[in-house]
Wavefront OBJ file of the C-alpha trace (Angstrom):
o trace
v -0.136 -0.103 0.064
v 1.429 3.592 -1.028
v 1.819 6.107 1.612
v 1.768 8.798 -1.193
v -1.199 10.535 -2.837
v -1.539 12.540 -6.027
v -2.817 16.219 -5.679
v -3.199 18.895 -8.137
v -2.070 22.510 -7.592
v -2.832 25.480 -9.750
v -0.373 28.190 -9.404
v -1.079 31.853 -9.401
v -0.359 31.988 -13.126
v -2.791 29.205 -13.899
v -0.456 26.672 -14.505
v -1.349 23.044 -13.295
v 1.245 21.099 -11.069
v 0.650 17.304 -10.530
v 2.351 16.601 -7.139
v 2.952 13.536 -5.302
v 2.407 14.126 -1.683
v 3.670 11.430 1.265
v 0.853 10.645 3.784
v 3.399 9.067 6.299
v 5.519 12.144 7.247
v 2.777 14.508 8.699
v 3.321 17.019 6.003
v 0.737 19.859 5.297
v -0.305 21.095 1.848
v 1.947 24.188 2.361
v 4.926 22.104 3.038
v 4.193 19.896 0.015
v 4.094 23.001 -2.255
v 7.334 24.517 -0.806
v 9.187 21.141 -1.367
v 8.097 21.416 -5.113
v 9.113 25.109 -5.060
v 5.706 26.584 -5.603
v 5.339 30.313 -4.654
v 3.795 29.440 -1.039
v 5.489 31.542 1.590
v 4.500 29.985 4.676
v 5.915 32.836 6.657
v 4.451 31.859 10.223
v 5.944 28.239 9.771
v 2.498 26.655 9.480
v 1.027 28.186 12.919
v -2.018 29.702 11.146
v -0.736 33.148 12.003
v -0.534 34.534 8.321
v -2.085 33.817 5.380
v 0.772 33.353 2.796
v -0.613 29.979 2.143
v -4.102 30.928 1.406
v -5.698 28.551 -1.118
v -8.908 27.696 -2.489
v -10.113 23.940 -2.533
v -11.414 22.918 -6.021
v -12.172 19.492 -5.298
v -15.107 17.967 -3.392
v -13.086 16.503 -0.438
v -14.141 16.477 2.718
v -11.947 18.397 4.906
v -11.734 19.055 8.877
v -13.535 22.039 9.820
v -11.284 25.124 10.162
v -9.940 25.726 13.671
v -10.928 28.984 15.257
v -7.300 30.064 14.505
v -7.509 29.562 10.854
v -10.835 31.305 10.612
v -9.472 34.239 12.296
v -6.745 34.449 10.020
v -9.082 33.857 6.798
v -11.150 36.812 8.275
v -8.048 39.036 7.821
v -6.912 37.704 4.600
v -7.511 39.165 1.064
v -9.377 37.716 -1.622
v -11.272 35.090 0.450
v -13.818 32.733 -0.934
v -16.244 30.061 0.590
v -13.538 27.533 -0.504
v -10.851 29.481 1.076
v -8.555 27.459 3.433
v -4.761 27.804 4.828
v -2.483 25.291 3.372
v -0.796 24.877 6.629
v -3.808 23.402 8.274
v -4.257 20.621 5.554
v -2.614 17.503 6.492
v -1.948 15.034 3.884
v -3.830 11.653 4.394
v -4.927 9.007 2.099
v -8.518 10.425 1.916
v -7.124 13.425 0.174
v -6.126 11.639 -2.986
v -6.860 13.529 -5.986
v -7.092 16.838 -3.920
v -7.245 19.962 -6.409
v -6.390 23.433 -5.201
v -5.612 26.698 -6.531
v -3.324 29.083 -4.779
v -4.909 32.418 -4.007
v -3.622 35.651 -5.127
v -0.837 37.633 -3.059
v -2.145 40.579 -1.179
v 0.793 42.669 -2.401
l 1 2 3 4 5 6 7 8 9 10 11 12 13 14 15 16 17 18 19 20 21 22 23 24 25 26 27 28 29 30 31 32 33 34 35 36 37 38 39 40 41 42 43 44 45 46 47 48 49 50 51 52 53 54 55 56 57 58 59 60 61 62 63 64 65 66 67 68 69 70 71 72 73 74 75 76 77 78 79 80 81 82 83 84 85 86 87 88 89 90 91 92 93 94 95 96 97 98 99 100 101 102 103 104 105 106 107 108
């Protein structure tokens, strides 16, 4: 049984990237994107204290509800939509096979 899943990330220029993400290393989406050198800053190191890993969930995967900290950070972020999440709060697991996300525009 493979401990890897396939996810799709659409960058800010609209280019689609097929990524392989391990599910046995407790990595989150932000860390996976950074490992592929996609433009995700992760300024706070994954503590839900910035929105530099803000993304849109494009697939119909069932995710854990956002924590209060994540909701508070999204309340302060730019370009928030109904499907907005912080990548640092989405941990890779087998049920996320086929996950598709789009990186949110930067606020700069």
